[in-house]
C-alpha positions as CSV (number, residue, x, y, z in Angstrom):
1,M,10.6,1.2,14.7
2,Q,11.9,0.3,11.3
3,S,8.1,-1.2,11.3
4,I,7.0,2.6,13.2
5,V,8.4,4.6,10.0
6,L,6.6,2.6,7.3
7,L,3.5,2.6,9.0
8,I,3.5,6.3,9.0
9,W,4.4,6.7,5.8
10,L,2.4,4.1,3.9
11,T,-0.9,5.7,6.0
12,L,0.2,9.1,4.3
13,C,-0.6,8.2,0.8
14,A,-3.9,5.7,2.8
15,A,-5.0,9.4,3.4
16,Q,-4.2,11.2,0.7
17,D,-5.6,8.4,-1.9
18,A,-8.6,7.8,-0.2
19,R,-9.1,11.8,0.2
20,Q,-8.1,12.8,-3.1
21,R,-7.9,9.4,-5.2
22,H,-4.3,10.3,-6.0
23,I,-0.6,9.9,-4.3
24,A,2.1,12.5,-4.4
25,N,5.6,11.6,-7.1
26,G,7.2,12.5,-3.6
27,L,4.8,10.0,-1.5
28,T,5.7,6.7,-3.8
29,L,8.8,7.9,-5.6
30,G,11.2,9.6,-2.1
31,A,10.3,6.6,-0.1
32,G,11.0,4.2,-2.9
33,A,15.1,6.6,-3.8
34,L,15.4,6.5,-0.5
35,A,15.2,3.0,0.0
36,L,16.8,2.4,-3.0
37,A,19.8,4.8,-1.7
38,F,19.4,2.5,1.7
39,L,19.7,-0.5,0.3
40,L,22.8,0.3,-1.9
41,W,24.5,1.9,0.6
42,T,23.8,-0.8,3.5
43,G,23.6,-4.0,1.8
44,T,19.9,-4.6,3.6
45,T,16.5,-3.6,3.1
46,W,15.0,-1.3,5.1
47,L,13.5,-4.1,7.9
48,G,16.6,-5.7,7.7
49,A,16.7,-8.3,4.9
50,P,19.8,-9.0,2.8
51,A,19.6,-6.8,-0.5
52,E,18.4,-9.2,-2.7
53,Q,15.6,-10.2,-1.2
54,G,14.8,-6.3,-1.8
55,G,15.4,-6.8,-5.0
56,W,13.2,-9.5,-5.5
57,A,10.4,-7.8,-3.3
58,A,10.8,-5.1,-5.6
59,L,10.1,-7.3,-8.6
60,L,7.9,-9.4,-7.1
61,A,5.2,-6.4,-6.4
62,A,5.7,-5.1,-10.3
63,A,4.9,-8.7,-10.7
64,F,1.6,-8.1,-8.6
65,T,0.7,-4.5,-9.7
66,L,1.3,-3.8,-13.4
67,P,-1.6,-6.5,-14.3
68,G,-3.5,-4.7,-12.7
69,Y,-2.6,-1.1,-13.8
70,A,-3.0,-2.3,-17.2
71,L,-6.2,-3.3,-17.0
72,R,-7.2,0.3,-15.1
73,R,-8.0,-1.5,-11.9
74,L,-4.6,0.2,-10.0
75,G,-3.3,3.0,-10.9
76,G,0.3,4.1,-11.3
77,A,1.1,5.7,-7.9
78,D,-0.8,2.3,-6.3
79,V,2.8,0.5,-8.7
80,K,5.1,2.3,-7.0
81,L,3.8,2.2,-3.9
82,M,4.3,-1.7,-3.7
83,I,7.6,-1.3,-5.8
84,A,8.6,1.1,-3.1
85,L,7.8,-1.3,-0.4
86,G,9.6,-4.0,-1.7
87,L,12.4,-2.1,-2.0
88,A,12.0,-1.6,1.9
89,T,10.6,-4.9,3.2
90,D,10.7,-8.4,1.8
91,G,9.2,-11.1,-0.5
92,R,7.4,-12.3,2.4
93,H,6.2,-8.8,3.2
94,V,5.2,-8.2,-0.1
95,L,3.5,-11.6,-0.8
96,G,1.2,-9.9,2.9
97,V,0.5,-7.2,1.9
98,F,-0.9,-8.0,-1.4
99,I,-3.2,-10.4,0.2
100,G,-3.7,-8.4,3.3
101,A,-5.0,-5.6,0.6
102,G,-6.7,-7.6,-1.1
103,V,-9.0,-9.6,1.8
104,A,-9.7,-6.0,3.4
105,S,-11.3,-5.0,0.0
106,L,-13.2,-7.6,-0.7
107,C,-14.6,-7.5,3.0
108,W,-14.9,-3.4,2.8
109,L,-17.1,-3.9,-0.8
110,L,-19.0,-6.8,0.9
111,L,-19.2,-4.0,4.6
112,A,-19.2,-1.0,2.9
113,P,-22.9,-0.5,2.2
114,R,-24.0,-1.6,5.4
115,V,-21.8,0.3,7.7
116,W,-21.1,3.6,5.5
117,L,-24.1,5.0,6.7
118,H,-23.0,4.8,10.1
119,I,-19.9,6.2,10.0
120,G,-19.7,9.9,11.2
121,Q,-20.3,12.2,8.3
122,G,-16.5,14.7,8.6
123,L,-14.8,11.2,8.2
124,R,-17.2,10.4,5.0
125,G,-16.5,14.1,3.3
126,R,-12.6,12.9,4.1
127,L,-12.9,9.3,2.7
128,L,-14.8,10.4,0.1
129,Y,-13.7,8.3,-2.3
130,L,-13.8,5.1,-0.5
131,Q,-17.8,4.9,-0.4
132,P,-19.5,2.4,-2.2
133,G,-20.7,3.3,-5.6
134,M,-18.5,6.0,-6.0
135,S,-16.3,4.5,-8.4
136,K,-15.7,1.4,-9.6
137,K,-11.5,2.1,-9.3
138,Q,-11.6,2.2,-5.3
139,P,-8.7,3.9,-4.3
140,F,-5.9,0.8,-3.1
141,A,-3.4,2.1,-0.6
142,P,-6.0,2.5,2.1
143,F,-6.1,-1.6,2.0
144,L,-2.3,-1.8,1.0
145,L,-2.6,-0.2,5.2
146,V,-4.0,-2.5,6.0
147,G,-2.7,-5.2,4.6
148,L,0.6,-3.8,6.1
149,L,-0.9,-3.7,9.5
150,L,-1.9,-7.7,9.3
151,T,1.5,-8.3,8.4
152,F,3.6,-7.2,10.9
153,V,1.2,-9.1,13.6
154,W,1.6,-12.6,11.2
155,L,4.8,-12.3,10.3
156,R,6.0,-11.3,14.6
């Protein structure tokens, strides 16, 4: 059940990022605050890991994303999203999501020019910022969603 809640939350973030190249603070900071409150209240993360692992996962997420933010390759929402994910999961999930997102991003960069023309016009309009060549800075949350799905498959 907890995994489904994380998937729904990250799907909402990914959809907003793909449509607007922006994720609302309510989705990132709100989820982070809820994950932190749950962590402090129960002593475990949302997925059941000890609180220490959630704290280390949040630090690991910051270590992975802050350099990308400093180099202007990631947005602030991506950093907040990953830290919230760290507070809700553990280090294995954060590492898996980040690696899975990197692989998914690379696959998209290689395959998108061929696939984009075969996607329906309505869907292309909704995923405008994922269009190949649209921007040097692609929305990252959709790839994080793929990374989370791959991580759930790999860790289960």
